[in-house]
N, C-alpha and C positions, 0 to 999 in steps of 0.2 A: 505492500499499499504504501502509496506517496505521500511524501509531504503534505503536498495541497491538497490532498486526499481524505487527510486528518484533518485539516482546519475546517472541515465543511461541519456544518449542525445538522446533526440527523441526513447524512451523508447519503442513506439510501432512498431518501424523497428529494433529495436537494436538486430546486432545479426541475423537479420531473413534470410542472405542471405551466405550458405554455401561458404565455398573456400577446405573442408577440402577432403582428397581422390582425389586429381584432381592433378594431372600435367600438363607439357608441355602449348601448347597453351588454355588447358580447365582450368587452373591455372590463366592464364594472366586475359581470359573473365570473369571469375565469378569477379575480383578485380574491371575489367573496368566499370566507370558507375558514381563513385564520382565525379571524377575531370569534366568529361563533363556536371555537373551540376553546377558548380562552373563556368568551361567555359563561359557560357549564360552569367555571367555577366561582362564579358568582350567585348563583341558584344550588348553590351545594345545600345538604341537610344542616349544615352550620349557620348559615345565611337563614334556613330556616325557623330554625331555634331561637335566633334573637329577633327575628320579622314576628314569629308568634307571640314574643313575650313583649314586644312595644306594643304591637296592634292590640292584644286581650287587657292589658295594665292602663294604656289611654287613648286608647282608641286610635281615631286618625292623625293625631297630634305630632308623629315622626314621621310621617311620609315627607317632611323635607330635608329630615337626617338622609334618607335615604337616597334623593336627589340630588343632593351633595356630597353625598358619598359615588355616585354614578358619576358628577362631572370629575371629581379628582380620577378615578379611575379610566375615565376617559382620555383625561394629560396622560394620566403614566403611560398608560397604554400606547399612544400614540405616541410617544417620544421612545416606548420599545419596538416599537415599529421601525422609526424611523433609522434609530440605530441597526437593527439588521439589517435594512435593505442599504443602508447609504455604507457601513461599513463590512459588511458580507460577514459580520462574527455575532453572534450571539453575544446575551449579557455576561454568560460564566466563562466565556471565551475570552472577553477583553476584561475579567476580572484576572482571567489569569494570565494576563500579558502585563498587567498593571501591577500588582502586587506579591511579594513575596511568595515562594510557595509555600511556609507555615501558616501564612496568612489564608492564603485559599485553601491549604485543608482544612481550615476552621469554616470557612466561610462553609466550602461541600458539606462539614458536618451538622452546620445548623440550617443549611437550606433542605438537606435529608430527612432531618427530626420534623422539619415543616410537612413535607411532603407524607412524609407519616403520619403528622399529625391530619393532613387532610385528609387520607386515607381513612384514620380512625372514625371520621366526620362521615364518610360515605358507607364502611362498613356497618354503622350504627343505624343510617338512616335505609338501608337495603334491609338491614336484617328487621328493622321496626315496620315496614312496607310489607316486607314477604308478612310479620306475624298479623299485621292488620288483613291482609286479604287472604291469608289462607290458616290463619290461625296455629302456627307453627312456632314451637316456643323460642323465645330470644337465640339462645345459646346453637340451636339448630340453622336460626338464621344468618346470625353469626359467623359457623362454620359452611355453611353453602356460596357464603360472600365467594370463597377460596375457587370457584368453578371459573368465576368468571375471567381468570388467567388464558383459558381455550381459548373466550371469546376476543379475548385480547390479542390473544396470537394469530387469529382468523386477518381481523379486521387490518391487523398491520402489513399484512404478508397481501392483500388485498389494494393498494396503494391509497396514498394521501386523499383523493376525489371520495374512493369510498367510507374513507374513515369520517373526513368530511359531511358526505351525508347522514352519517348511522347519528353524528352529533346533531346534527340539524334536525333530526325524525324523532329523537330523544325530546328536542326545546319545542317544540311543537306536540308531542303528546303533552305537554308542560302544560304549555299556553293555552291547547285547546280543554284542558281540563279545568282549569284555572276560569275562563270565559264563560265555561257552561255555571262552574258554581258561584259566578257573580251575578247570572241573573237568577241562581237560588237562593242567595244569600240577601238580594236585593240592598246595596249598600246606599247610604247617605250623601248624592252626590256634592252639595255644599258643603258638607263636611271633609268632605275629600280633597275638596279646594280650601278649603279654610288650611288644612294639613301642611299646605305648601310654603303658609308665613309661618317664620321660624318660632320657636319658643323659647322663653329665658330657660336656661338651663342652669343658671347659675343664683338660683336663688337662695341655698342654703337650709334648705326646710327637707326633711324625709321625702317629699315626693319629688321635688327636681334632684333630688341625689340619685334615687332610683330612676327615674328617666333619662340622667347624663349617664349612668351607668349602661344602661339600655344601648341609650346613643352611643356610646363606645363601642360596645360591644356587635352592634350595626355596621360602623364606619371599620373593625379591626376584621370581621367575617366577610365585606366587601371587597376592600383592596389587598388581592393574595399575593405574595410574594413570590411561589413558584409559576404564577403565570406572566409576570413581568419578563422571568427566564425563558416559557415558552412562546410568548408572543414574539418576540425579539428571533428566535428561531425557524417561527412555523414561517413568517412572512417570505424566507429563504427560498423556497418550497415554489415558488412561481420564479419563472425565466426570465429574467426581465434585460433591455439592452443596458449592457453599463456603461452609458455617455450622463451626462451632467441632464439631458433631457427626460431621459429613459428613468432614471433615478427619480427626478423629479415628478415623473408620470406616476409610478409605481408609489411615492411616499403622496401623492393626493389619491388615490383611488385605496387605497388600504387605510388611511382616513374616514373615508367614506365606510368601509368595511365595520370599521369599529365604531363608529358612530351610530352606526343600525344594529350591528350584534351587540352593544353596549345598554341602547335602549331598550332593546328589548327584552334585556335581562333586567332591567330597570322594572318594567314594568309585571313581569313577574313577581318580583321581591316587593314591588308597589303592593298587587293583590294577593299575595300572602297576608302582608301588614291590615290589607282592607277586609279580608277574609275573616282576619282573629278579630276584627275590630268592630264588624259586622255582624259578628254570629256569635261573639262572646263578649268584649266589651258592653254592646248594647244589650244584651239579656244578662248583667249582672257577674259574669265570670271574669273577675278582674286576675286572677293570678295564673293563667294555663300556661306554665312554662313549657310542660312535657309536649312531644309531636304525637303520644300516646293520649295524653288528655286531650287534644284537639279535636284525635278522631272519635272519640267518644262523646264529647259534645256535640260534634258536629250529627254524629249519630243520631242524639236524642234530641235534637233540636228540627234536621230537617230530613230521616228518616235515611236509607242507606244509600242511593245515588250518591250525596255531594263528599263522604270520606269515602265512598271505593273510588273516583275520581281521585283525590287526596294523596289515598296510597299509592294509587299508579304513578301519579305524580311523583311521588316520592322514589319512589323505585328508579323510575326513570332519569331524576336529578343524581342520585345515585351513582348508577351504571354509567351517563356520560360524562360525568366527575371523574371517576375510575378512569379511563380512557384516557384523560386530558391529564391525570395527575402521572400515570407511566410515562407517559411524553417527556413530561419536566424532568421528573426523575433522571432520565437517559441523557437530555441535557445537560442539566446540572454533572451528573457525574464525568462525563466527556469533557466539560467546559472544564470546569474546575479542577481535575487532576487526572484528567486525557486516562480514562479508564471507559474500556466500553466490555459489555456483557451480555450476552444475548436477551433480546427484549422479555422475551418471558419468564428468565430466570428472576429477571433484576421484578418486575411484577410481581411472579411468586412471593421472592424473599420480601418486597414494602408490604404487602397484603398479609402475611404470615405474622410483621412486626406490628403491623394495626391489630389483627385477632388477637395476640394474646393477651394484650392490655384487656379488651371489650371481655374476653372472656372470663379473665381474673377478674375483673370487677363484677359480671354476674355472678360470678360463683362464690366472691366473698360480699359482695354489697347488695345483690339483686340487682333485677331488672331494674329499678326504679335508680341505680347510681350511673347509669347511661346518660343518663341526661344530665349528668353533672358531669360527666367524663365527656361530652361534646363540649363544654363552655372552657376546660382544660383543652382541651385539642386548638379552642382560640386563642387562648393566651398564648400557646405556645406558636401560631400562627404571627402574632402581634410582635412579639421577640423578635420573628424573624425579616419583619417588614422593612424595618432602616437601611439591612445590610443587602436589601436589592434596590429600594428608592436612590439612596444618594448614591450609590458609584453611578446607579442610569442616569439623574439629572450632569453628574460631572463628566460623564463619556459623552452624551450629547451635548454639550457645554464646550466640547473642546475644539478650537478652531482650526487646528492645528491636523488633526484625524478626521472632523467632519467637514472639513473647506468648509463651502457656501450653505453648507445644511446643518451647519449648528444653530441650534434655536437662539432668539433674538433674546436683547435682554427685559423685555414684558414677560414672556414665554419662562424664563430662567425665573424672574421675581416670582412670578404665580406658583412653580413648582416646588421652589424651593419653602413658598409660605406652606402651600400641602402639605409638602416632607414634614416641616416642624409643626404643624395640624397633628398628623396622624401622627409622629412621635413623642410629642406631648400627650393624645389621649391616649395612647396602648402607653406610655408610663406611668397613668396613671392607674387602667387597666390592671397593671403588673402589681404596682402597689399596691393598691385594693385588695388585688385578689390574696397577695402574702399575707396580707393583715387579717384577712377574712381567716385566711387558712389557723394563722396562729392563735384567735380568736375560738374559733370552732371546736380546734385538735391543739389543746394547752399539750398535753405531752408529748406533742411533736414540735416544741418548741426547741429546743434543741439544735433539734435535723433544720428548721428552717435558719437560726442564725449560723450554723457550721457549715450547713451544705448548701441549702438552698441559695440563701441572702449572696453568700459569696460567690456564688455561680452567675450570682443576675449582676454584681456588679462586676465580674470578670467581662461579658458580655457588653456589658456598657462601657467599659475600656474599650475593649475590639472595635464596637462603635465608631467611639472616637476617631480611633484610628484610621479605620475605615473614609472618612470623613475628612481627616485633615490631610491624610498620606498622597492624594492627587494633587493637592495645592502646596504642599512644601515641601516634595521632594520626588518631583520628578523623575518617573521611572522612563528607562529605553525601551520601551516596548515595541513589538512588532510594524514594521511600514503599515502606514495605512492604507486601507483601500477602498482611495476615492478619485474616483473610479474604476480605479485597475490596480492590482497589485505592483511590486516589483519585479522584473524578470533578472536571474543572472546569467549571465554571459556563456554560452556554449562554444568552448574553443576545440573539445579533444575529444570527437567521435568516431576512436577508432574501433573497429568491434573486438569482442571481447572473443575470445577462443577457451571455449571448454576442454578440459582434460578428461574429468570423470562423471558420466553424468548418470543420474540414477534415475529407473523408471518402473514405479510401483504394477505389477500384475496382478489380475483377480481372473484372470480365464475366461472373460468375456468378450462381446464383440467389440468392446472398447479399447480392449489392447493391441490391436493392431495400429488404432489411431496414435496411438502413445508413442509407439517403437518410431511409427514417421515422424510423431512431431520433434521425439529424441536426435533422432539421427539428422533433419532437419538442421539443428543446433551445433551438431560437432562432427560430423560427417565421417569420413572412415579414421580420424587422427584420433580420436577421443577413443573413451575407453567408456564400456557400457554395462551399470550393473542391474541386472534385472531383480526385482525385490516381491517376495510373495509372504505372505503372513495368515500362518493357520488361527484360525480362531475358533477353533473345537472348543468344547467341553473340558480336556481333558489340558490343550495347550492352553488356554488361558486360569486353568487353573495350579498347573504347575509351571508354568510359563516359560517352557525347556522342553527340548525334543521331546514328542510321543512317535510311538511309531503305528500311530492307528491308520486305517487304513485310507480315511481322506489324507492325509498327511503325505504317505507313500503315493499316493494317485499326482497331488497335485508336486510333489519333487521330480515325478518322472516328465509331468507336463512344460514345468520348468527348465530341465533341459533340452526337451524339443525347440522350445524357443532360444536358449544356448547356439545350440548345434546349428540351428537355421541361420541365425545372424554371421555366425562363424563361416559356415559357407558359403555365406554372400561378402567376405573379405571383410568383416567385421570387428572388433575387438569387445568381447563379452563374457561376463561370469553371471552364473544364477546364486543367488540367496533367500534361505528362506529363514524368520522371524517363527515367532509363537506367543501366542497371545494378543494384548492389545494391540490392535495395527498402529496407531500414531506412533506408541511409544516405541515400537520397533521400529518403524522408519529413520523413524527421527536419528536410533543410534546407529544404524546403517549409515546414515548420514554422517555423522559423527567419527565411526570408526573406519570407513575407508575412504574421507576426507574427499564426500562427494561436493561437486560445487555447482551443481542445476541439476533441479529435480522435477523428474515430468509424472502426474500424476491422471489418472480417470476421474474423472466426478460421478458420480452413480444416479446425479439428477433427482435426488428427492427432493421434496420441498414439505414446509409448515411440519402437519403432523409425523410427517414419514421420517423426519430428523431426529424428532426425538426418540420414534423406536430404531429407526436402524444406525443413527448416530452420525458425526459429522466430522469425519478423517481428517479428511482436506484442511478443513481450518482449525481442526488439532494441532496439523502438522507444520503448518504454516508460522504457528505461532512456536514450534518448539526447533526451528531450525532459522539461521540466518543467512542463507542462502535463496537466491530467484527460485520460484516455482512457479511453473506453468502447468495449468488446471485446463483439461481436453476433456469437454463434454462429450455425450453421449450423440449420433446423429439420430 
């Protein structure tokens, strides 16, 4: 894999959707998609919890908080899209080029914890939805959410456009569900209009304190850190002309995409709050904070249809957010620490780390403890938010690397004002939450003072460093890609003469093509080592010579290949390994000083890779020589 390819964010779908040679509405449609994947993060079960709490406790009074949160999200997401389009790097990659390695590792750990915290909310939300629809115990529902790894693997292999269509369909399901519910609950239109007028949250009484707390939760749940990483990468799936005019056009159309998608997310969130206000606040249910409670009261007031639509929308929300969370995890891992693993494995590990605390909570605190766990997940997201927002504003303000596309003074002032507001409110949320824990659980105070508070202070100091570093110490990061990267001069193109070429043999119709491609590289001057690995149960167990029928037959067949090559004037020998193919092939490469390897691809995809394995990929990562992969005809 070339170094250029390694720099590409989500390289398997990078520039996979063409926007060229399209005009008018067709060009707009070509750009529509990335922001819809982002918008589902603003409609996940964490948002549901804060919206339901706000609507049931204060009616329509906090709609303006949702509206302001949406405007902040729109500004930050537009900056994220601008960064990805102009520099051709995602937020995590630019952070890697700006901050030292240890700081990037810390940023990766925090971002990964945020992804897990977000996934925790999806797990709980989907489990609750399954319980409401099918009366499954919550612990069963939590366990069943593990199976969506298969869905994720399927969607990733179908391409970015199919993935976007799946997400848009989930959003439509949520939107239609709430549209129908609006007709059922018949909200107060005048009350909704008054809800856009800001309410004083700082009176100091108990009511305003609770209102401020819920407002902070709404903002913290709305502006999610992993969405900023995700958007800066997803915009790069569109193939654009890397010229000033082409970049300007891409920025404009992605702004349209962002505005449409996030306003749709605002309407869904507003619908949840309005539903809670019309169904609960209006009927005297002021303390509905649990999703299950909302379902029960909807059933009591409106019968079966409204709560059923409520549960379906909840499942759609959790499923769609799961997909985007996985993509964000991949971007964060590859960007900050340059580590790439298979999407299904990353999805499985993230989901397991989310399921464990959910199961633990159900076992030790009962099903009622899941509501508090969702709140905890939003606190974790709040802690991470500054580590994404602050670098994003720094990077998009950098005129040296953004060129003409650096944000202007007024946008910069507005962005920093939003950052200060978010950080101040989220800091208050964290401080209040820690104080509340100490008050509710006094026997754990020693752990708070010796563990939780010092970690919080350490995170705050790290945030201060992230803020000051780009201003005080200019980092010699990689050249800007505005609009093109810098090519190195190529002066020496002398052909490489390979002396020892390895050829993997599996006695299939692909062997002939592998041998032909190998001979094209070395001619009659190279020595050819034909490698076959016996994979019988005995060979895998003992990892050494076995004398079963298959081994004897393979040895005879390999010798026929060797003799055939020798008769045609080539230098050839055969080698038989035993046990795991990738390990044996890599060992032969090392022992025989092979400098070029030709392998046949089995052609498996998706599920078959899980069953039959991916020997080619394992070998590629185990050797440091060129590998030519020959696919079957």
